[in-house]
N, C-alpha and C positions, 0 to 999 in steps of 0.2 A: 857236835861230831856225830855221825851215823854210827850204828852198833851192826858189827858184822857177824853173822852164824854163819857158819860152814858144817855141810856134813862131814861125815867121817871120811878119811882119804879111802878111796876105792868105792865107796858106796855107790850102790846101784839104784835106778829109778825104782820106787814102789810097783809091784805087782798091781796091775789095773784093778783087779777085783778088791784088793786091800784098800788102795787108794780111794776107790769109790765107796768102801765101806766107811771110810775113816770121815769122809763128808757126810754120810747119811747120819752117823752117830752124833757129829757135830750138831746137825739140825735137829736131832729126836727130842731135844728137851730143853726148855729154858723155865727157871723158876717162877713161879708167880711173884707178880709184884709185891706182894705181901710177906714175903719169904724174909726173913732177918739178914739173910746173906744176899739179897737179889742183886743190889748194885755189883759187887764183885763177881757174882756168878753170870750177870748179864754181860759184864766186860769179857769175861773168859770166853763165853759162849761166841759174842762178836770176833774176838780175835781168831777164834779156833776156824770160825767159818771164814774169814777173811784170807787166813795165810793157806787153809787147806783147798778153797776154791782157785787160789793163784796157780797150784800145782796142776790143776786141770786147762790151764790155758796156754795156748802157743802162739809166741810172738813171731814177728817176720824175722826171717833167717839173718839180717843183717843189724838187728837190734843189737846183740851182743859181741863184741870184739871177740871173746873166746867164751870156752866152756867154763871156766872158772870167774867170767866176770859177775859179780852179783846183782840180783835184781833188787832195784832201788825200791822199798815200800814205804811211802809216805802216807802217815797217819795226821790228818788234822782233827783237833781235838781240844777239848777242855776239860779233862777229867785226868787227874794223876791214877785213877784206878784202873782206867782203861789203858795209860801209857804202861803201868806195871804188867799189864795182862798181855800186852804185845810182847814185852821184854820176855816174858815167863814162855810164852808160846814159841817164840823163836828160839829161845835158848836149848830146847830140847833136839837132839841131834836126828835129822831127818835127811834122807837120800834125796839127791836133786841139787838143782842149781842154789848156790848160798843165797841169802836175802841181806839186805843190810836195812837196817829201819831207822828211817828219818822221823823223829816225833816233831811235830809242828805246831805248837800250842796256839790257840786262837787268841792269846794274849799278844803275841809278837807282832800282830796288825798285820792287816791285809796286803798293804805294799812291801813289807819285808818278808813276806812268805811268796810273794811272785818268783823271785829269782830260785829259790830251791825247788819250788814246785815243777820248774821247767826240765829238770833231771829226774823225774820219778818215771819209773815204769807202771807202778800202781799207785792210785791215790786213794785212800779211804777217808769220807767225811764222815765222822761221828754227829750223832745228834746232840752230843754236848756243845758242839762249836755252833757259833751263828750261821744262820742258813745263809748270809751274804759271801760267805766263803766258797760256796759252790760257784760262784763267778770266776773260781780259779781254774774251773774245768778247760782242759787243753782243746786244742782246735778238733773237730770231729775227726779228722783224718791222719791223727798223731796215734802211734801206737801204745797208747798208756790205757790200762784198765783203770776203770773209775767205779767204785763201789762206795755206798752210803746207807746209813740209816736215817733216810728223810724222806719225808712223805712226797710223794710223787716224782722222785728223783728220775727213775726209769722212765717215767713219759716225757721228762723234758730234758733228756738226750745222755741222761747218765746210764752205764752199762749193767748195772748190778745193784738193785735195790733189796736191803735186808728189812724184812717185815716179820711181826711178831703175830701169830695165829694161834688161837688158844693155847698160850704159854709156848708155842713153839716157835722156833727161830725157822722163818723160811726166806726165799728170795725169789725175786721177779727180775727177770733178763730181757734187756732190751738187744734183742739178735741184730737187728739192722744196725744199731751204733756199733756194737763188735765188729762186724763186717765191714762198716765205713772205716774203722781202724786196722783192717788187715789183721784181727785178732781171731784166732780159733778156738773153740771150746768144745771138749769132748760131747758126744750126742748123749752119753749116759748121764752126764750133768743136767742137761737141759730137761731131762726126764724127771729129775728131783725138783725142779723149779715149780713155784705155784703158777706162775704166769709167763710165757714167754712173747715178748712183743716184735713182731715183724713189719717191714714195710707195709704190707696188706693189713695189719691191725694185729690183736692178740690171737693167739692160737685157739 
């Protein structure tokens, strides 16, 4: 079963400058691989970026039946540490649409994951999961935000690829893929991207 995380009653959306700052902070630092706590810290950084990025994305008006309908966040992984990091990230009360976490362990199997994946609004493919699971990507015109820390994900049709550059967590954005799915991302977020892929190539 998914875990539902709701904002406090009456909570308002974050002021834009504070929300943007939270994303910038999330990207600012990732411990070096030699760090004693690098595995846990790496998982926390990824969960923070994925959840924060989602709050800057606008889905088509008919995606949700009501303001209280939760966004289904599906995490395909093979890491108990990552699963715990997402639980912790979503446990903190944050204004905005509630998110329902669907943890989808790779051990479940490709066929068994296909059915629940059809109900996701956001799919995150972690590098701990087999690369073949990216075959579960939805059709290009489906309003499903796809994110991954998988090499070449954005250039192969994924929307947001997390990359580590000089111990900092960055992201590449496939803007053409987002537009085909009728998903809008705030311009300020694109300025934080390492690369933006458009129909005509990279920016």
